[in-house]
N, C-alpha and C positions, 0 to 999 in steps of 0.2 A: 504492500499500499504506499503511495505516494505522500508525503507530507503536505497536507493544503497548503499551509500557510506560504511554502517555495512555491509552488503552484500556481496559487492565487501573485506571489510577488510577479513571479514573471509574466503574466495573463491581466496584467492590467486592464491596459487599454483595450483589448479584444472584449473582455469582459463587460467594460462600460460600453463598449458599442453594441452587443448581444442586448445588454438589459434597459438601454435606454430605449423601450416601448413602452408601448399604452398598456398592454395588459398587467407588465411588471408595474408598472408606474402605479397604473391603478389603485391595483392591492400594496403599494407604500404609501400611498396616501390614504387608506381605509386604516391601515395600522394605529396612523395617529388619531382617530376617533376615536380609537380605545382605551384612550389614555383614561386613567383617573380624575375626575372633574378636578378644576384649581392645580393641575399640575404646573410644577416649575422647572424641574431640573431632568431631565430624561438619557438615560443612557442607552444609547445604539451600539449594538455590541458587534461584533464581525460587520461593520458599516461600510467595508467595500469603496465606491467611488461616490459613494455619498447619495445613495436614490431613495433610501427611506430616512437619514438624517434630515433629508434636506425639508420635506415633506413636516417631518416632526418638528422643524425648527422653526417652520410657517404656525404651530399651534402651541408653543411652549417657550419661553424667555432664552432657555439654556439646553443646549443638545450637546452632551459629551458622544463623542466620534469615535470609538476604540477597535483597533484593527491592527493584527502584528504585522500586515505587510506594509513598508512604506512606499509601496508606488501606489497601493490603493490610498493612502492617507492621502499622495499628491493627487490624487483626480480628484477625491472628495473636497480639498484646499479649492482646485480651479473650478468646482461647481457652486459649491456656497461657502465666501470666505466667515459667514457667520459662526460656523460650525468650530467647539473647540475640541482641535484634534486629538488623541493619546495615540503613542505606539505601545500596545499589551498585550496579555496572554489572560484570556477568559477563565483560566484554571486558578490565575491570582488577579482581581481586578485594584486597582490603585485609586479607589475609593473607601471613606469611611464606612462603616457600620448604619445603616438606614440614612442613607445619605443624598438617593433618589425619588423620585415618585413613580418612576417606571424603567424597566428597560426592555427594550425591542431586540428581535432577532428575526432578521429576514435571510433565511438560506442558509444556516450559521449552524444551529447546533447539530446536523447531521453529520456536518465536518469534523466536529472536535473529537480529539482520541480519547477523551475524558470528560463524557458527555455529564456526569453525573456530577463531578468536580465543577463545572459552570453552571450547574444548575444550582448546587449549594452557595456557591458567589454571589447567582442573582437572587436570592435570598439573603444573604446577608447584607447585603448595599441597600435593597430595598426597605422603606419605611412601613409599617405595620400597614397594612390594606392596601399598601405599593403594587402596581400590576406587573408581570412580566408577559411581554403580548409577542409571539412567534407565529411566524409564516415555515413552516416546514415541508419538503415533499411525501406526499402520500405513499404504501406501500402497496396498495392495492391495484392488480393488475386491468379489473375492469373497470375501476373509475377511472385510471389512468388514461387507458384505453378511448373511454368517453370524452375524455380532456381534452387529446387531441384530436379526434373527431370535429368536436365544436370547435376548434381551433382553425382548421385548416383552412375556413376563405381568409386569412389573413397570414401570410407566408411569412412575415416577420417573426409572426409570433410563435407559427410552426417553428422555425429553425432555434428560438429561443425555448420552446419546450422539450425540443428534441435534445438539446445537447443539454439542458439541467434534469432533464430522466435520466439519459446516461450519466453523467457524472455522479448523481447521486446513487447511480444504481454501483458504485465503486466503495462508495462508505456505508450506504443502509437507509432505507427510507422509515418512517414510520407509521404505523396504523394507531386510530383513536385510541385503542386501548394501549398500545405500546410507551405512546406520546405522554398517557397519563399518570401513567405506573412510572414514569421518568419523572414527572414533574413532583408528583403527590408523595414518593420516597424522598425526596431532597430538600423538604422544608417549604414547599407553596401548593396550595388548596387549589384547584382548577374549577375555572368559572362557568366555560366552554369550550368546548371543541367542536369547529363547523367546517365544511367544505371552502376551499377557495382553488381559487387560478383554474378556473372550468375545468376543477375536479384534481388535477394534478397536486393539488397541496392542502394542507391542514392548517387552521385559523385557531392556534389557543391562546385564552385568556386565562391567566391562574393569579391568584395574588399571594402575597404574604399575609398569613393570619394576625389578627391584633395581638 
């Protein structure tokens, strides 16, 4: 298994070009609508070229955009100079306990070598009743097939979806049950899990208990 941080360091520009697409961007924007009311500080974990972080920054005063790949952070800076960029590791977040209102993951958790550690760190830095909002690739083959069929009229989205589906196959996707179990066994309470990205993904909202 190749290391995802090295891979995304090498492909930052092509990744940005592939994901600057309307369906991908629409779901990035949707994540901002799942933040707790009154949120002021959000951590976008694995920010990549800033897709989700930019939409979040339109909704809250401060977004900490964290990624292990310097090339991704440079792309994020070009997209949105308002972001507070941090190079870091999801297993050891450089933030105080209870210091953020929300943590977002867009296509990140599935790539991590220690997913449980990342969720525990997420729970640690969230304030009580703070939220984790995750959009991750879905395992079910039937749902993925329907998603690809729905996207066939948009060639750019077909390319993005096929590449994402292929890459997620190397690292392992989630079922609703496996994602719920991972979150709830590491300090978060799941509020809901729903279908996203034309059936290719799961959108999960969880919170740190009070």
